[in-house]
C-alpha positions as CSV (number, residue, x, y, z in Angstrom):
1,M,7.0,14.4,11.3
2,I,7.5,12.7,14.6
3,P,11.1,11.7,15.1
4,L,11.4,7.8,15.4
5,S,12.5,6.6,18.9
6,P,12.0,3.6,21.0
7,K,9.2,5.2,23.0
8,E,7.2,6.3,19.9
9,L,7.7,2.6,18.3
10,A,6.3,1.2,21.7
11,A,3.5,3.3,21.5
12,A,2.7,2.5,17.9
13,Y,2.8,-1.3,18.8
14,S,0.6,-0.8,21.8
15,D,-2.1,1.0,19.4
16,A,-1.6,-1.8,17.0
17,L,-2.4,-4.4,19.5
18,T,-5.8,-2.7,20.1
19,F,-7.0,-2.8,16.2
20,D,-10.1,-4.5,15.4
21,N,-11.9,-4.6,12.3
22,P,-14.8,-7.0,11.7
23,L,-14.6,-7.0,8.0
24,T,-10.8,-7.7,7.6
25,A,-10.9,-10.1,10.7
26,V,-12.7,-12.8,9.0
27,I,-10.9,-12.6,5.4
28,S,-8.6,-15.3,4.5
29,T,-6.6,-16.5,1.5
30,D,-9.3,-19.0,0.8
31,Q,-11.9,-16.4,0.1
32,F,-9.7,-14.9,-2.7
33,S,-9.0,-18.4,-4.6
34,A,-12.6,-19.8,-4.0
35,N,-14.7,-20.7,-7.3
36,Y,-17.7,-18.6,-7.1
37,S,-21.1,-19.6,-8.9
38,S,-21.5,-16.4,-10.6
39,R,-18.2,-15.1,-12.1
40,P,-17.5,-11.9,-14.3
41,A,-16.0,-12.7,-17.5
42,W,-12.5,-10.9,-16.5
43,V,-12.2,-13.2,-13.4
44,L,-9.0,-15.4,-13.4
45,G,-9.0,-18.7,-12.0
46,P,-10.6,-20.6,-10.1
47,F,-7.4,-21.4,-8.1
48,T,-6.6,-24.3,-5.8
49,K,-4.3,-24.2,-2.8
50,D,-1.1,-26.2,-3.1
51,D,-0.2,-27.1,0.3
52,S,3.6,-27.5,-0.4
53,L,3.7,-23.9,-1.4
54,T,1.7,-22.8,1.5
55,F,4.0,-20.8,4.0
56,R,3.1,-21.1,7.6
57,P,5.7,-19.3,10.1
58,T,6.5,-21.5,13.3
59,G,7.8,-18.9,15.5
60,Q,8.3,-15.3,16.4
61,W,11.3,-13.3,15.1
62,N,13.9,-11.3,17.1
63,D,13.0,-7.7,17.7
64,P,15.8,-5.5,16.7
65,T,13.8,-2.3,17.9
66,G,13.8,-3.9,21.4
67,I,10.1,-3.2,22.1
68,G,8.8,-6.8,22.4
69,W,7.2,-6.8,19.0
70,T,5.4,-9.9,17.8
71,S,3.2,-10.8,14.9
72,S,-0.1,-12.7,14.8
73,S,-1.0,-12.4,10.9
74,I,1.1,-12.4,7.5
75,F,-0.2,-11.4,4.4
76,N,0.4,-9.3,1.1
77,P,3.4,-11.2,-0.3
78,S,5.7,-10.6,-3.5
79,V,7.5,-13.7,-4.8
80,I,10.6,-13.7,-6.8
81,V,13.0,-16.6,-8.2
82,R,16.6,-16.4,-7.4
83,D,19.0,-19.6,-8.1
84,S,15.9,-21.7,-8.7
85,S,14.7,-20.9,-5.2
86,L,11.4,-18.9,-4.3
87,H,11.8,-16.0,-2.3
88,L,8.7,-14.7,-0.7
89,F,8.6,-11.4,1.0
90,Y,5.6,-10.7,3.4
91,R,4.0,-8.4,5.6
92,A,3.8,-9.3,9.4
93,S,1.3,-7.5,11.6
94,P,0.6,-7.5,15.3
95,R,-3.1,-7.9,14.3
96,K,-4.6,-8.6,10.9
97,E,-4.3,-5.4,8.7
98,S,-3.1,-3.5,11.6
99,T,0.1,-0.9,11.4
100,A,3.3,-1.5,13.3
101,S,3.9,-4.0,10.5
102,R,7.4,-5.5,9.5
103,I,8.8,-7.3,6.4
104,G,10.0,-10.8,6.4
105,L,11.4,-13.4,4.0
106,A,10.8,-16.9,3.4
107,I,12.7,-19.1,1.0
108,N,11.6,-22.4,-0.6
109,D,14.4,-24.2,-2.7
110,G,12.0,-27.2,-3.5
111,S,12.2,-29.0,-0.2
112,G,9.7,-26.5,1.7
113,W,9.6,-23.1,3.2
114,T,12.4,-21.8,5.5
115,D,11.9,-18.6,7.3
116,Y,15.1,-16.3,7.1
117,A,17.0,-16.4,10.1
118,D,17.7,-12.6,10.0
119,N,14.1,-11.4,9.9
120,P,12.7,-9.1,9.7
121,I,14.7,-7.7,6.7
122,I,12.7,-4.3,7.0
123,F,11.5,-2.6,10.0
124,P,11.1,0.9,11.2
125,T,14.6,2.7,10.9
126,R,13.4,6.2,9.4
127,D,10.8,8.7,10.6
128,N,8.5,8.2,7.7
129,E,8.5,4.4,8.7
130,L,7.5,5.1,12.4
131,L,4.2,3.5,12.5
132,S,4.8,0.6,10.0
133,C,6.8,-0.9,7.1
134,E,4.0,-2.8,4.8
135,D,3.2,-4.4,1.6
136,P,6.6,-5.4,-0.2
137,K,6.9,-5.4,-4.0
138,V,10.1,-6.8,-5.3
139,Y,11.6,-6.6,-8.8
140,A,14.7,-7.4,-10.8
141,A,16.3,-4.5,-12.9
142,E,19.8,-3.8,-14.0
143,G,21.2,-6.7,-12.4
144,R,20.0,-5.9,-9.1
145,Y,16.7,-6.2,-6.8
146,F,14.3,-3.5,-6.0
147,M,11.9,-3.4,-3.2
148,F,8.9,-1.0,-3.1
149,Y,7.2,-0.8,0.4
150,N,5.0,1.4,2.3
151,G,6.1,3.6,5.1
152,I,3.4,4.8,7.3
153,W,3.7,7.7,9.8
154,A,1.4,10.2,11.6
155,A,0.6,13.2,9.4
156,A,-1.9,14.9,11.8
157,G,-0.5,18.2,12.8
158,S,2.8,17.8,11.0
159,Q,4.6,20.3,9.0
160,E,4.5,18.1,6.2
161,Q,0.7,18.3,6.3
162,S,0.8,22.0,6.3
163,E,3.4,22.2,3.3
164,Y,1.8,19.5,1.0
165,P,-2.0,19.8,1.3
166,S,-4.1,17.6,-0.8
167,P,-7.5,19.3,-1.4
168,G,-9.0,16.6,-3.6
169,Y,-7.9,13.7,-1.2
170,P,-7.3,15.2,2.1
171,V,-4.6,13.5,4.2
172,E,-5.9,13.9,7.8
173,T,-4.3,11.3,10.1
174,L,-1.9,8.9,8.4
175,G,0.9,9.7,5.8
176,C,1.8,6.7,3.4
177,D,4.9,6.7,1.6
178,I,6.3,4.3,-1.2
179,N,10.0,3.9,0.0
180,V,12.6,1.8,-2.0
181,A,15.2,-0.5,-1.0
182,V,17.9,-2.2,-3.1
183,S,19.8,-5.7,-2.9
184,D,22.3,-7.6,-4.6
185,D,21.2,-10.9,-3.1
186,L,17.7,-10.5,-1.7
187,L,18.9,-10.9,1.8
188,H,20.8,-7.7,2.8
189,W,18.9,-4.4,1.8
190,E,20.0,-0.9,1.7
191,K,17.3,1.6,2.2
192,L,17.1,4.6,-0.5
193,G,14.3,6.6,0.9
194,L,11.1,8.0,-0.9
195,A,10.1,6.8,-4.4
196,V,7.6,9.7,-4.9
197,P,8.3,13.1,-3.6
198,Y,5.8,15.0,-1.5
199,E,5.2,17.5,-4.2
200,V,3.7,14.7,-6.3
201,S,2.4,12.3,-3.7
202,R,0.8,14.9,-1.4
203,L,1.6,12.6,1.4
204,W,-0.1,9.5,0.1
205,A,1.3,7.0,-2.5
206,K,0.8,3.5,-2.2
207,G,1.2,0.3,-4.4
208,A,4.2,0.7,-6.9
209,V,2.9,-2.1,-8.9
210,I,4.9,-2.1,-12.2
211,P,4.9,-5.0,-15.1
212,R,7.3,-7.9,-14.7
213,N,8.1,-10.6,-17.0
214,P,8.2,-14.2,-16.0
215,N,11.7,-13.9,-14.2
216,G,10.5,-11.1,-12.1
217,E,12.3,-8.5,-14.1
218,A,10.7,-5.1,-14.6
219,V,9.9,-4.2,-18.1
220,K,9.1,-1.0,-19.8
221,I,5.6,-0.4,-21.8
222,D,6.1,2.2,-24.7
223,G,9.7,2.9,-23.6
224,Q,8.9,3.8,-20.0
């Protein structure tokens, strides 16, 4: 695994700025909430946009890595309630769907959205986050808050690629880990590391979607 360094972070950011995918470039939230004329029976909705709950960032964050990082696209949010306020965690990328992402927080106490002053709350500080920190999913459990997020790193030619082969789904270029962070206030986060060891993930684990009740608390199914 390539060690994280300012030089490698700058290279990852530079690569992200050249990312271009014609399909994802035209995708917007409106497409996912539209009312289609032919709808399968399982489809939820249709949904309508509540502009008062639409978050739009108005500026760039400070860059704790010092490489001049900026974002142009936000997506893949996770929302949880604390003290009657909505806490929205979101992925910010230099280009839509690119790597070199960071995770930010915005809060709505009923009077509109405020982007957290100390964003990004999660950014690359570990080797397996060198290429990106992505797609937060936040849960309450046992009186604390847990965030699962994806850490992206270069798997090609790495020792890990040799030690943990995945014949059924070969990991050729990028490794993707589910990482865990914990917090008592949703503002300050302590990274705990891998949620899924490489013996199980074979260098590719994504999602960490688990059931929640209406309060955002993780719940068990059949005792697990």
